[in-house]
Z-matrix of the N, CA and C atoms (Angstrom, degrees):
N
C 1 1.454
C 2 1.527 1 109.11
N 3 1.316 2 117.38 1 129.54
C 4 1.451 3 120.24 2 176.66
C 5 1.514 4 109.55 3 -97.99
N 6 1.291 5 115.01 4 147.55
C 7 1.459 6 121.95 5 176.91
C 8 1.516 7 106.57 6 -119.24
N 9 1.322 8 116.89 7 133.50
C 10 1.461 9 118.39 8 -173.52
C 11 1.519 10 114.75 9 -64.60
N 12 1.304 11 119.63 10 -35.86
C 13 1.455 12 118.51 11 -177.06
C 14 1.508 13 112.85 12 -160.27
N 15 1.317 14 115.21 13 148.99
C 16 1.450 15 121.94 14 176.52
C 17 1.514 16 109.40 15 -127.84
N 18 1.322 17 114.98 16 168.14
C 19 1.463 18 121.95 17 178.36
C 20 1.513 19 107.93 18 -123.74
N 21 1.327 20 115.41 19 128.07
C 22 1.456 21 121.43 20 178.55
C 23 1.525 22 107.56 21 -116.92
N 24 1.318 23 116.21 22 106.30
C 25 1.462 24 121.47 23 177.76
C 26 1.526 25 107.94 24 -81.68
N 27 1.330 26 115.66 25 137.57
C 28 1.458 27 120.46 26 -175.40
C 29 1.526 28 109.58 27 -128.26
N 30 1.337 29 115.92 28 118.32
C 31 1.467 30 121.95 29 -179.57
C 32 1.524 31 109.58 30 -121.66
N 33 1.318 32 115.90 31 167.36
C 34 1.460 33 120.83 32 -176.09
C 35 1.514 34 112.92 33 -67.37
N 36 1.311 35 117.28 34 -52.24
C 37 1.454 36 121.87 35 -174.39
C 38 1.515 37 111.28 36 100.77
N 39 1.322 38 116.29 37 157.18
C 40 1.463 39 122.43 38 -179.35
C 41 1.526 40 108.78 39 -156.50
N 42 1.306 41 116.29 40 164.53
C 43 1.464 42 120.08 41 178.47
C 44 1.524 43 111.60 42 -74.36
N 45 1.321 44 117.86 43 -27.61
C 46 1.457 45 122.95 44 -179.41
C 47 1.527 46 109.68 45 -82.56
N 48 1.326 47 118.92 46 115.62
C 49 1.463 48 120.29 47 -177.30
C 50 1.531 49 113.64 48 -61.87
N 51 1.314 50 117.90 49 -25.52
C 52 1.465 51 120.33 50 178.89
C 53 1.527 52 112.17 51 -66.48
N 54 1.318 53 116.61 52 -22.45
C 55 1.458 54 121.29 53 -179.30
C 56 1.523 55 111.42 54 -61.11
N 57 1.323 56 117.53 55 -28.78
C 58 1.465 57 121.69 56 -175.74
C 59 1.525 58 113.33 57 -77.16
N 60 1.317 59 118.72 58 -13.91
C 61 1.464 60 120.96 59 -173.84
C 62 1.524 61 114.74 60 -53.10
N 63 1.339 62 120.44 61 -47.99
C 64 1.470 63 118.33 62 179.82
C 65 1.526 64 113.00 63 -62.11
N 66 1.314 65 117.10 64 -34.12
C 67 1.462 66 120.99 65 -179.60
C 68 1.529 67 110.62 66 -72.44
N 69 1.325 68 116.15 67 -37.98
C 70 1.457 69 120.51 68 174.86
C 71 1.530 70 110.15 69 -64.27
N 72 1.334 71 116.73 70 -36.27
C 73 1.467 72 120.84 71 177.83
C 74 1.528 73 110.89 72 -65.19
N 75 1.327 74 117.08 73 -38.66
C 76 1.472 75 120.61 74 176.59
C 77 1.521 76 109.35 75 -62.25
N 78 1.325 77 117.16 76 -46.22
C 79 1.469 78 120.67 77 179.38
C 80 1.527 79 110.40 78 -61.40
N 81 1.321 80 117.35 79 -42.80
C 82 1.471 81 120.89 80 179.42
C 83 1.527 82 111.28 81 -62.64
N 84 1.323 83 117.46 82 -41.55
C 85 1.470 84 120.13 83 178.76
C 86 1.521 85 111.39 84 -63.75
N 87 1.319 86 116.62 85 -39.91
C 88 1.466 87 119.25 86 176.83
C 89 1.527 88 110.93 87 -63.06
N 90 1.319 89 116.35 88 -42.15
C 91 1.477 90 119.75 89 179.84
C 92 1.529 91 111.07 90 -63.84
N 93 1.328 92 116.84 91 -36.70
C 94 1.467 93 120.78 92 177.21
C 95 1.529 94 110.80 93 -69.20
N 96 1.316 95 116.05 94 -38.99
C 97 1.461 96 121.51 95 -178.41
C 98 1.529 97 111.84 96 -67.54
N 99 1.318 98 116.34 97 -38.41
C 100 1.471 99 120.71 98 -176.61
C 101 1.527 100 108.98 99 -140.76
N 102 1.327 101 117.38 100 79.53
C 103 1.471 102 120.51 101 -175.13
C 104 1.530 103 114.86 102 -58.38
N 105 1.315 104 118.20 103 -25.31
C 106 1.466 105 120.52 104 -179.18
C 107 1.521 106 112.85 105 -83.66
N 108 1.334 107 117.40 106 -7.72
C 109 1.464 108 121.44 107 -178.78
C 110 1.521 109 110.13 108 -92.81
N 111 1.323 110 117.83 109 121.79
C 112 1.463 111 119.66 110 176.21
C 113 1.538 112 110.22 111 -66.17
N 114 1.322 113 115.93 112 130.41
C 115 1.465 114 122.42 113 179.15
C 116 1.515 115 108.00 114 -127.31
N 117 1.330 116 115.79 115 131.34
C 118 1.459 117 121.39 116 176.46
C 119 1.521 118 108.54 117 -128.92
N 120 1.312 119 115.53 118 152.56
C 121 1.457 120 122.79 119 176.51
C 122 1.521 121 107.53 120 -120.69
N 123 1.333 122 116.34 121 129.23
C 124 1.462 123 121.46 122 -179.46
C 125 1.525 124 109.47 123 -130.01
N 126 1.319 125 114.72 124 160.90
C 127 1.464 126 120.90 125 -177.56
C 128 1.528 127 110.78 126 -129.02
N 129 1.322 128 114.54 127 149.21
C 130 1.458 129 121.06 128 178.62
C 131 1.524 130 111.19 129 -71.49
N 132 1.327 131 116.17 130 -44.10
C 133 1.456 132 118.89 131 -177.46
C 134 1.521 133 111.30 132 -154.56
N 135 1.303 134 116.14 133 161.80
C 136 1.460 135 126.62 134 175.75
C 137 1.525 136 115.08 135 72.32
N 138 1.322 137 119.18 136 -23.43
C 139 1.459 138 122.08 137 -175.65
C 140 1.524 139 109.88 138 -127.95
N 141 1.305 140 114.86 139 158.99
C 142 1.465 141 120.98 140 177.79
C 143 1.522 142 108.85 141 -116.10
N 144 1.314 143 115.20 142 152.29
C 145 1.458 144 128.12 143 1.25
C 146 1.523 145 111.33 144 -82.97
N 147 1.323 146 115.18 145 162.55
C 148 1.455 147 119.35 146 173.07
C 149 1.532 148 108.41 147 -88.01
N 150 1.319 149 116.66 148 175.63
C 151 1.467 150 121.07 149 -175.31
C 152 1.536 151 112.49 150 -62.69
N 153 1.336 152 119.80 151 -44.79
C 154 1.468 153 118.41 152 179.12
C 155 1.533 154 112.83 153 -59.13
N 156 1.335 155 116.81 154 -40.78
C 157 1.464 156 120.37 155 -178.79
C 158 1.529 157 110.92 156 -67.85
N 159 1.324 158 117.69 157 -47.12
C 160 1.471 159 121.10 158 -179.78
C 161 1.528 160 110.64 159 -64.59
N 162 1.323 161 116.78 160 -40.18
C 163 1.460 162 120.38 161 177.12
C 164 1.517 163 112.19 162 -63.20
N 165 1.319 164 116.53 163 -41.40
C 166 1.462 165 121.49 164 178.09
C 167 1.533 166 110.34 165 -61.54
N 168 1.332 167 117.44 166 -39.75
C 169 1.469 168 120.97 167 178.36
C 170 1.528 169 111.28 168 -63.54
N 171 1.335 170 117.37 169 -43.27
C 172 1.465 171 119.93 170 179.44
C 173 1.522 172 111.13 171 -66.54
N 174 1.325 173 116.68 172 -39.05
C 175 1.471 174 119.98 173 176.95
C 176 1.531 175 109.81 174 -63.56
N 177 1.329 176 117.42 175 -40.49
C 178 1.462 177 121.47 176 179.78
C 179 1.530 178 111.81 177 -66.77
N 180 1.333 179 116.62 178 -25.16
C 181 1.467 180 120.56 179 177.37
C 182 1.530 181 111.76 180 -78.73
N 183 1.326 182 116.69 181 -4.66
C 184 1.452 183 120.85 182 176.87
C 185 1.516 184 115.09 183 93.06
N 186 1.315 185 118.15 184 16.99
C 187 1.465 186 120.04 185 178.28
C 188 1.522 187 109.97 186 -65.11
N 189 1.312 188 116.36 187 130.39
C 190 1.460 189 121.47 188 177.23
C 191 1.522 190 111.23 189 -84.72
N 192 1.323 191 116.20 190 -26.43
C 193 1.463 192 121.42 191 174.81
C 194 1.527 193 107.93 192 -146.23
N 195 1.306 194 114.34 193 149.93
C 196 1.458 195 121.13 194 179.56
C 197 1.521 196 107.45 195 -135.04
N 198 1.320 197 115.99 196 129.09
C 199 1.457 198 121.14 197 174.37
C 200 1.515 199 107.98 198 -97.81
N 201 1.323 200 115.26 199 121.89
C 202 1.459 201 121.97 200 178.70
C 203 1.522 202 107.31 201 -94.27
N 204 1.336 203 115.54 202 120.09
C 205 1.464 204 121.30 203 -176.42
C 206 1.527 205 108.60 204 -112.84
N 207 1.337 206 117.41 205 108.75
C 208 1.463 207 119.96 206 178.16
C 209 1.531 208 110.60 207 -72.21
N 210 1.341 209 115.83 208 119.37
C 211 1.462 210 120.73 209 177.72
C 212 1.530 211 108.75 210 -89.07
N 213 1.315 212 114.15 211 61.30
C 214 1.464 213 123.31 212 179.37
C 215 1.521 214 107.58 213 -118.67
N 216 1.339 215 116.56 214 149.38
C 217 1.461 216 119.60 215 178.90
C 218 1.518 217 112.37 216 -73.83
N 219 1.298 218 117.32 217 -25.13
C 220 1.457 219 120.81 218 178.87
C 221 1.515 220 110.33 219 -150.60
N 222 1.312 221 115.16 220 170.87
C 223 1.461 222 121.10 221 -178.75
C 224 1.521 223 109.72 222 -94.81
N 225 1.324 224 115.88 223 74.49
C 226 1.460 225 120.99 224 175.72
C 227 1.514 226 109.93 225 -82.28
N 228 1.311 227 116.27 226 -161.75
C 229 1.456 228 122.12 227 -175.70
C 230 1.515 229 114.22 228 -57.87
N 231 1.340 230 117.15 229 -39.12
C 232 1.462 231 118.73 230 -179.23
C 233 1.530 232 111.26 231 -63.42
N 234 1.334 233 116.49 232 -40.86
C 235 1.468 234 120.36 233 -178.19
C 236 1.524 235 110.87 234 -77.55
N 237 1.326 236 117.14 235 -40.20
C 238 1.469 237 120.23 236 -176.93
C 239 1.519 238 113.44 237 -79.07
N 240 1.339 239 117.80 238 -32.43
C 241 1.465 240 120.31 239 -173.03
C 242 1.529 241 113.30 240 -112.86
N 243 1.339 242 117.02 241 -53.94
C 244 1.467 243 120.54 242 -174.75
C 245 1.526 244 112.37 243 -70.04
N 246 1.331 245 116.39 244 -46.90
C 247 1.458 246 119.99 245 -174.87
C 248 1.531 247 113.26 246 -62.77
N 249 1.328 248 120.44 247 -44.60
C 250 1.471 249 118.37 248 178.15
C 251 1.535 250 113.40 249 -58.14
N 252 1.323 251 117.59 250 -34.76
C 253 1.464 252 120.35 251 177.27
C 254 1.522 253 111.10 252 -66.87
N 255 1.332 254 116.45 253 -39.97
C 256 1.460 255 120.51 254 177.74
C 257 1.531 256 110.90 255 -66.14
N 258 1.331 257 116.63 256 -38.64
C 259 1.463 258 120.69 257 178.71
C 260 1.529 259 110.18 258 -67.30
N 261 1.323 260 117.29 259 -40.29
C 262 1.467 261 120.46 260 176.21
C 263 1.527 262 110.76 261 -58.93
N 264 1.328 263 116.79 262 -39.42
C 265 1.468 264 120.59 263 178.59
C 266 1.530 265 110.76 264 -66.47
N 267 1.346 266 117.32 265 -38.44
C 268 1.466 267 120.22 266 175.87
C 269 1.528 268 110.67 267 -62.72
N 270 1.324 269 115.87 268 -42.97
C 271 1.476 270 120.13 269 179.30
C 272 1.519 271 111.07 270 -60.92
N 273 1.320 272 116.43 271 -39.92
C 274 1.470 273 120.08 272 179.82
C 275 1.530 274 111.02 273 -70.43
N 276 1.318 275 117.19 274 -38.91
C 277 1.461 276 121.10 275 -177.46
C 278 1.524 277 112.80 276 -76.59
N 279 1.343 278 116.41 277 -28.31
C 280 1.469 279 121.02 278 -175.53
C 281 1.526 280 109.52 279 -135.75
N 282 1.335 281 117.28 280 69.76
C 283 1.466 282 120.65 281 -175.26
C 284 1.534 283 113.58 282 -67.27
N 285 1.317 284 117.81 283 -15.11
C 286 1.459 285 120.97 284 178.78
C 287 1.534 286 112.14 285 -76.16
N 288 1.330 287 116.71 286 -11.14
C 289 1.466 288 122.32 287 -178.07
C 290 1.526 289 108.94 288 -105.33
N 291 1.318 290 115.98 289 136.87
C 292 1.471 291 121.05 290 171.85
C 293 1.521 292 107.11 291 -87.66
N 294 1.317 293 116.59 292 114.63
C 295 1.465 294 122.77 293 -178.67
C 296 1.528 295 108.61 294 -97.89
N 297 1.312 296 117.70 295 115.70
C 298 1.464 297 122.50 296 -179.89
C 299 1.527 298 108.45 297 -107.97
N 300 1.317 299 116.09 298 134.53
C 301 1.463 300 120.78 299 179.68
C 302 1.519 301 108.81 300 -108.67
N 303 1.333 302 116.55 301 116.40
C 304 1.467 303 122.71 302 178.76
C 305 1.527 304 109.58 303 -85.50
N 306 1.314 305 115.50 304 168.09
C 307 1.472 306 121.53 305 175.72
C 308 1.532 307 109.27 306 -73.38
N 309 1.311 308 116.00 307 157.62
C 310 1.467 309 120.97 308 175.54
C 311 1.529 310 109.00 309 -58.03
N 312 1.325 311 116.49 310 135.17
C 313 1.468 312 119.86 311 -174.89
C 314 1.523 313 112.64 312 -60.62
N 315 1.316 314 117.12 313 -31.42
C 316 1.457 315 120.59 314 -178.11
C 317 1.510 316 113.90 315 -67.30
N 318 1.317 317 117.14 316 -11.92
C 319 1.465 318 120.75 317 178.12
C 320 1.527 319 112.01 318 -93.35
N 321 1.332 320 116.57 319 -2.98
C 322 1.463 321 121.43 320 -179.66
C 323 1.530 322 109.38 321 -80.36
N 324 1.319 323 116.91 322 135.80
C 325 1.471 324 121.97 323 -177.17
C 326 1.525 325 112.33 324 -56.28
N 327 1.328 326 118.28 325 -36.92
C 328 1.465 327 120.40 326 179.77
C 329 1.527 328 111.74 327 -65.79
N 330 1.326 329 117.47 328 -38.28
C 331 1.461 330 120.99 329 179.09
C 332 1.523 331 109.79 330 -70.21
N 333 1.308 332 117.23 331 -42.54
C 334 1.468 333 120.53 332 177.54
C 335 1.527 334 109.71 333 -59.83
N 336 1.326 335 116.49 334 -44.54
C 337 1.460 336 120.57 335 178.21
C 338 1.518 337 112.53 336 -62.82
N 339 1.344 338 116.61 337 -41.97
C 340 1.463 339 120.12 338 179.42
C 341 1.523 340 111.05 339 -64.45
N 342 1.329 341 117.41 340 -40.26
C 343 1.470 342 119.87 341 178.61
C 344 1.526 343 110.76 342 -65.81
N 345 1.315 344 116.38 343 -39.91
C 346 1.465 345 119.29 344 177.76
C 347 1.527 346 110.53 345 -64.11
N 348 1.333 347 117.22 346 -41.69
C 349 1.468 348 120.79 347 179.08
C 350 1.525 349 111.40 348 -63.36
N 351 1.328 350 117.12 349 -42.26
C 352 1.463 351 120.64 350 179.08
C 353 1.525 352 110.15 351 -66.05
N 354 1.328 353 117.12 352 -43.56
C 355 1.469 354 120.11 353 178.30
C 356 1.530 355 110.31 354 -59.93
N 357 1.321 356 116.13 355 -42.36
C 358 1.471 357 121.59 356 179.23
C 359 1.527 358 109.85 357 -61.67
N 360 1.325 359 116.88 358 -46.20
C 361 1.463 360 121.51 359 -178.83
C 362 1.524 361 111.27 360 -66.82
N 363 1.319 362 117.62 361 -40.90
C 364 1.461 363 120.19 362 -179.55
C 365 1.513 364 112.11 363 -68.79
N 366 1.317 365 116.44 364 -25.26
C 367 1.461 366 120.06 365 177.11
C 368 1.526 367 111.04 366 -78.66
N 369 1.335 368 116.15 367 -3.97
C 370 1.455 369 119.51 368 -179.99
C 371 1.499 370 113.29 369 72.65
N 372 1.310 371 116.33 370 20.20
C 373 1.459 372 120.86 371 -178.46
C 374 1.527 373 109.72 372 -76.03
N 375 1.315 374 117.21 373 149.02
C 376 1.457 375 119.41 374 177.77
C 377 1.530 376 110.18 375 -66.68
N 378 1.320 377 114.92 376 155.93
C 379 1.466 378 119.39 377 178.40
C 380 1.514 379 109.77 378 -62.29
N 381 1.345 380 116.45 379 125.40
C 382 1.470 381 118.31 380 -178.83
C 383 1.531 382 110.01 381 -68.83
N 384 1.325 383 116.04 382 148.65
C 385 1.474 384 118.24 383 178.68
C 386 1.515 385 110.29 384 -65.91
N 387 1.342 386 115.77 385 144.63
C 388 1.463 387 120.65 386 176.87
C 389 1.512 388 109.15 387 -82.32
N 390 1.323 389 115.28 388 141.53
C 391 1.469 390 119.58 389 178.72
C 392 1.487 391 110.49 390 -99.79
């Protein structure tokens, strides 16, 4: 059975297992939103699975294309340098899959707006007037 597309979330990773909870929550929300869409979560370091392993699983599930979404606040060295090399390796290992690399989520206007709204609320500031 082929599946038209999957989503591979990519986070940095940490030694503290509790650090992964927000990223696991993002993956769970995606699975709830689109139960037929394969969703995997991978980490750059310290945590499993890594990107090659998660990508291999999505390819084995029959995904024809996979969108890799970096769960980073900005496009620093890991997103600009390390991730493209990892994606190139996925393309070489699984040429039957179209691997798409999205921008870091933290650069998306909706995420920036949500962070600003949360910061505003946590500061106890009154709700700003709508324009």
